[in-house]
C-alpha positions in Angstrom: -69.8 69.0 315.9 -69.0 69.0 312.3 -65.9 67.2 310.9 -63.7 69.4 308.9 -62.4 67.9 305.5 -59.0 68.7 304.2 -59.4 70.1 300.6 -56.0 68.9 299.5 -56.7 65.4 300.7 -60.0 65.4 298.8 -58.3 66.6 295.6 -55.8 63.8 295.9 -58.4 61.2 296.4 -60.3 62.4 293.3 -57.1 62.4 291.3 -56.4 58.7 292.2 -59.8 57.6 291.3 -59.6 59.4 287.9 -56.3 57.6 287.1 -57.9 54.2 288.1 -60.7 54.7 285.8 -58.4 55.6 283.0 -56.3 52.5 283.6 -59.5 50.4 283.7 -60.7 51.9 280.3 -57.3 51.3 278.8 -57.2 47.7 279.9 -60.7 47.1 278.6 -59.8 48.6 275.3 -56.5 46.5 275.0 -58.6 43.4 275.8 -61.1 44.2 273.2 -58.5 44.9 270.6 -56.7 41.6 271.4 -60.0 39.7 271.1 -60.8 41.3 267.8 -57.3 40.5 266.4 -57.5 36.9 267.7 -60.8 36.6 266.0 -59.8 38.1 262.7 -56.6 35.9 262.7 -58.7 32.8 263.3 -60.9 33.7 260.3 -57.7 34.0 258.0 -56.4 30.6 259.2 -59.6 28.7 258.4 -58.8 26.3 255.3 -60.4 27.1 252.1 -62.0 24.1 250.5 -59.8 22.8 247.5 -61.2 21.3 244.5 -59.9 17.6 243.9 -57.0 17.3 241.7 -57.8 15.0 238.7 -54.8 12.6 237.7 -53.4 13.5 234.3 -52.6 10.3 232.5 -51.2 9.2 229.2 -52.9 6.4 227.3 -52.0 4.0 224.6 -54.5 2.5 222.3 -54.4 -1.2 222.2 -53.5 -2.6 218.7 -52.9 -6.1 217.8 -49.4 -6.4 215.9 -47.5 -9.3 214.8 -45.2 -10.3 217.5 -41.9 -12.4 217.4 -40.2 -13.2 220.8 -36.5 -13.8 220.8 -34.3 -15.1 223.6 -30.5 -14.4 223.7 -27.9 -17.1 224.8 -24.3 -17.3 224.9 -22.8 -19.9 222.6 -19.2 -21.1 221.7 -17.8 -21.3 218.1 -16.8 -24.8 217.2 -15.7 -26.7 214.2 -18.5 -28.7 212.4 -15.8 -31.4 211.6 -13.4 -32.6 214.2 -11.0 -35.4 213.4 -9.0 -37.6 215.7 -6.3 -39.1 213.6 -5.3 -42.5 215.2 -2.7 -45.1 214.6 -3.8 -48.2 212.8 -0.7 -50.3 213.8 1.6 -50.7 216.7 4.9 -49.1 215.6 7.4 -46.5 216.9 6.8 -42.8 215.9 9.8 -41.7 213.8 8.5 -38.1 212.8 5.8 -35.7 213.4 6.3 -32.8 211.0 3.2 -30.8 212.1 2.6 -29.1 215.3 -0.3 -27.3 217.0 -1.7 -24.5 214.9 -0.2 -25.7 211.7 -2.5 -25.7 208.7 -2.7 -29.0 206.7 -4.3 -30.0 203.5 -6.0 -33.3 202.7 -3.4 -36.1 202.1 -0.5 -34.2 203.7 1.8 -36.2 205.9 1.2 -35.9 209.6 3.4 -38.6 211.1 5.9 -41.2 210.0 6.0 -44.7 211.8 8.6 -47.2 211.8 8.0 -49.4 208.7 10.9 -51.9 209.0 8.9 -54.8 210.1 6.1 -54.1 207.5 8.5 -53.8 204.5 10.0 -57.1 205.6 6.5 -58.7 205.7 5.7 -57.3 202.2 9.0 -58.6 200.8 8.5 -62.1 202.3 5.0 -62.3 200.9 6.2 -61.2 197.4 8.7 -64.0 197.5 6.1 -66.5 198.6 3.9 -65.5 195.6 6.8 -65.8 193.1 7.6 -69.3 194.3 3.9 -70.3 194.2 3.5 -68.8 190.7 6.6 -70.7 189.5 5.1 -73.9 190.8 1.7 -73.2 189.3 3.3 -72.5 185.9 4.9 -75.8 186.1 1.7 -77.7 187.0 -0.2 -75.9 184.3 2.3 -77.1 181.8 2.1 -80.5 183.2 -1.7 -80.5 182.9 -1.6 -79.4 179.2 0.9 -82.2 178.7 -1.2 -84.8 180.3 -4.3 -83.7 178.4 -2.4 -84.5 175.3 -0.9 -87.8 176.4 -4.3 -89.2 177.7 -5.5 -89.2 174.2 -2.8 -91.6 173.2 -3.2 -93.6 176.5 0.2 -92.8 177.7 -1.0 -91.5 181.0 -3.9 -92.6 183.1 -7.1 -90.9 183.9 -5.9 -90.7 187.5 -2.7 -88.8 186.6 -4.8 -86.3 184.6 -7.2 -85.7 187.5 -4.1 -85.3 190.0 -2.5 -82.6 187.8 -6.0 -80.8 187.5 -6.3 -80.8 191.3 -2.7 -79.6 191.8 -3.3 -76.7 189.5 -6.5 -75.7 191.3 -4.8 -75.8 194.7 -1.9 -73.6 193.5 -4.2 -71.0 191.9 -6.0 -70.8 195.1 -2.7 -70.5 197.0 -1.5 -67.7 194.7 -4.9 -65.9 195.3 -4.7 -66.2 199.0 -1.1 -65.1 198.9 -1.9 -62.0 196.8 -4.7 -61.2 199.4 -2.1 -61.5 202.3 0.3 -59.2 200.2 -2.6 -56.7 199.9 -3.0 -56.5 203.6 0.7 -56.3 204.2 0.8 -53.3 201.9 -2.1 -51.8 203.6 -0.2 -52.2 207.0 2.9 -50.8 205.4 0.8 -47.8 204.1 -0.4 -47.1 207.8 3.2 -46.2 208.5 2.5 -42.8 206.8 -0.2 -41.1 208.6 -1.9 -38.5 206.4 -4.5 -35.7 207.0 -8.1 -36.9 206.1 -9.3 -33.3 205.4 -8.2 -29.8 205.2 -7.9 -28.0 208.5 -5.4 -27.1 211.1 -3.7 -29.1 214.0 -5.5 -28.6 217.3 -3.6 -31.1 219.4 -0.6 -33.4 219.1 -0.7 -36.6 221.2 2.3 -38.5 220.0 6.0 -37.4 219.6 9.0 -39.1 217.9 10.1 -42.0 219.9 6.7 -42.8 221.3 5.1 -46.2 220.7 1.9 -45.7 218.7 -0.7 -48.2 219.4 -3.6 -49.3 217.0 -6.5 -47.1 217.9 -4.8 -44.7 220.0 -5.1 -40.9 218.7 -2.0 -39.3 217.2 -3.3 -36.0 216.5 -6.6 -33.9 216.5 -7.5 -31.8 213.5 -10.3 -29.2 213.1 -11.8 -28.3 209.9 -12.1 -24.4 210.3 -13.7 -23.9 206.8 -17.1 -25.0 208.3 -17.8 -23.7 211.7 -20.9 -23.7 214.0 -22.1 -22.2 217.2 -23.0 -24.6 220.0 -25.4 -23.2 222.5 -26.9 -24.5 225.8 -30.7 -24.2 226.0 -32.7 -24.3 229.4 -35.4 -26.8 229.6 -38.0 -24.1 230.1 -37.4 -22.8 226.4 -37.7 -26.3 224.8 -41.5 -26.2 224.6 -41.3 -23.5 221.9 -37.9 -24.1 220.4 -37.8 -26.2 217.2 -35.2 -26.8 214.5 -35.4 -24.2 211.8 -36.2 -21.3 214.1 -34.7 -18.2 213.0 -31.3 -17.3 214.7 -29.0 -14.3 214.8 -25.3 -14.9 215.7 -23.3 -11.9 216.6 -19.6 -11.3 217.9 -19.5 -7.6 218.6 -15.8 -7.4 219.1 -15.2 -8.5 215.5 -18.2 -6.8 214.0 -19.4 -10.2 213.0 -23.1 -11.0 212.4 -24.8 -14.0 210.8 -28.5 -14.8 210.3 -29.4 -18.4 210.0 -31.6 -21.0 211.6 -31.3 -23.5 214.5 -29.8 -26.3 212.5 -29.6 -29.0 215.1 -31.3 -29.6 218.4 -30.1 -32.6 220.4 -33.0 -34.7 221.8 -31.5 -35.8 225.0 -30.9 -33.2 227.9 -27.8 -33.2 230.2 -29.1 -34.9 233.4 -26.9 -32.8 235.5 -27.9 -29.3 234.3 -31.4 -30.2 232.6 -30.2 -28.4 229.6 -30.2 -29.3 225.9 -27.7 -28.5 223.2 -28.4 -26.7 219.9 -26.3 -25.9 217.0 -26.4 -23.0 214.4 -24.3 -23.6 211.3 -22.3 -20.4 210.1 -21.8 -19.3 206.6 -18.6 -19.2 204.5 -17.4 -15.8 205.8 -15.7 -17.1 208.9 -12.0 -16.3 208.3 -11.6 -14.2 211.4 -13.4 -16.7 213.6 -11.6 -19.3 215.7 -13.1 -22.2 217.5 -13.6 -21.5 221.2 -14.7 -17.9 220.8 -17.9 -16.7 222.5 -20.9 -15.6 220.4 -24.2 -14.0 221.2 -27.1 -16.3 219.8 -30.6 -15.0 219.6 -33.3 -17.6 218.9 -37.0 -17.0 218.1 -39.0 -18.8 220.6 -42.3 -18.2 219.0 -44.2 -15.8 216.6 -47.9 -14.6 216.8 -49.7 -13.1 213.9 -51.5 -10.6 216.2 -50.7 -9.7 219.8 -51.2 -6.8 222.3 -48.4 -5.6 224.5 -48.4 -3.0 227.1 -45.5 -1.2 229.0 -44.2 -3.0 232.0 -45.2 0.0 234.4 -48.8 -0.2 233.0 -49.3 -3.6 234.9 -50.8 -3.1 238.4 -51.5 -6.0 240.9 -54.5 -6.6 243.1 -54.3 -9.5 245.6 -51.3 -10.8 243.6 -53.3 -10.8 240.3 -52.2 -8.5 237.3 -54.5 -5.9 235.7 -54.5 -2.6 234.0 -56.6 0.6 234.1 -58.4 1.9 230.9 -59.8 5.3 230.3 -63.5 4.6 230.0 -65.1 8.1 229.1 -62.8 10.0 231.7 -62.9 7.4 234.3 -60.3 4.8 235.3 -61.6 1.3 234.9 -59.9 -1.8 236.1 -59.4 -4.8 233.9 -58.0 -8.1 235.0 -55.5 -9.4 232.5 -53.6 -12.5 231.7 -50.0 -11.9 230.9 -47.5 -13.8 228.7 -43.9 -13.3 227.8 -42.0 -10.2 228.5 -40.6 -8.6 225.4 -38.0 -6.0 226.4 -39.8 -3.3 228.4 -43.3 -4.6 227.4 -45.5 -7.4 228.4 -47.7 -9.6 226.1 -51.4 -9.4 227.2 -53.0 -12.9 226.5 -56.4 -11.9 227.6 -58.4 -9.1 229.4 -57.8 -6.1 227.0 -59.4 -5.9 223.5 -58.1 -3.9 220.6 -59.0 -0.3 220.8 -59.0 0.1 224.6 -57.2 3.1 225.9 -54.8 1.6 228.4 -53.6 4.1 231.1 -49.7 3.9 231.0 -49.0 6.5 233.6 -47.9 4.9 236.9 -49.9 7.1 239.2 -50.7 5.8 242.8 -53.9 7.7 242.9 -55.6 5.4 240.2 -58.4 3.6 241.4 -61.5 2.1 239.8 -64.0 4.8 239.0 -61.5 7.7 239.6 -61.9 10.7 237.3 -58.7 11.0 235.0 -57.7 13.6 232.5 -56.0 12.3 229.3 -53.1 14.1 227.9 -53.3 15.4 224.3 -52.1 12.8 221.9 -52.5 8.9 221.9 -50.0 6.1 221.3 -50.8 2.7 220.0 -49.6 -0.4 221.7 
């Protein structure tokens, strides 16, 4: 017996199969498109090989030039001549007409000491001399008389010799008394203390009423007509510093400048600071300067007839040793160098670079021995 198929059910079944095939085809198409897009995107993201970037550098041609190395220190203006005026006798101070800061001229009265005792000493000595001179005059007359009388045998030879001896003794006593009088007058002169030189009063140590003692200072004078700069020099610089080295003194606040030399270099160092003392004498145009002012002092440490220098940033280090790169036909080439003094922003090259070398002065971290470099237009000389 044959099975009867429902036409409607068959039509519906065919319709569902058709939709399933369509969905499958759409899904496969979408998958293919996605794969194609992914592959194309991957192709776009692949890195394109780049050509290496060559460092662009600036060079300076090494040329030997005369080199002078100066070092700057801080100095102090002081007087070249400083006088301590001291008392020569023990006496009371009666007057001090000059005070700190007063200007004095040579021979001007600085202090007056009590002269009463010394005037009395001078008067006493003069009286002694007058008495001795009178006695001497008597015995000289007596000697002349005895020389006449001995010819007539009125006096003896002994009497003549006694009168001669007496005259000699009195003459010696008068000479001695005159010497004592001279010393007394000198002591009397010490009661007037006068300026030994032109200058100004720096310090007054004694006032009226004080007892001045021999050798004790009464006043300090400075001769400001002749000034100098005193500078402290470190031990490390003494190997190249010598007297006569060029010096430049500047006080910028006053617009003062002086070119001179290192006039004096003390041989002994301060044992506490291990420093030496140098002096630069100033010229005559010092009317605005005062002792105690600070000054900048530049001293030449040494001079070379021919020296090569490079900028500080041209120096590189390998294992702690300095060197430079030079441009050798478009390639960076490493050169070990020996460095000397630093002169501002430059370094003295003692050895390792010859004149004419193209030293690379661009501080590029990509520099290495053998690396290709491109030199910028224009060259500088070291």
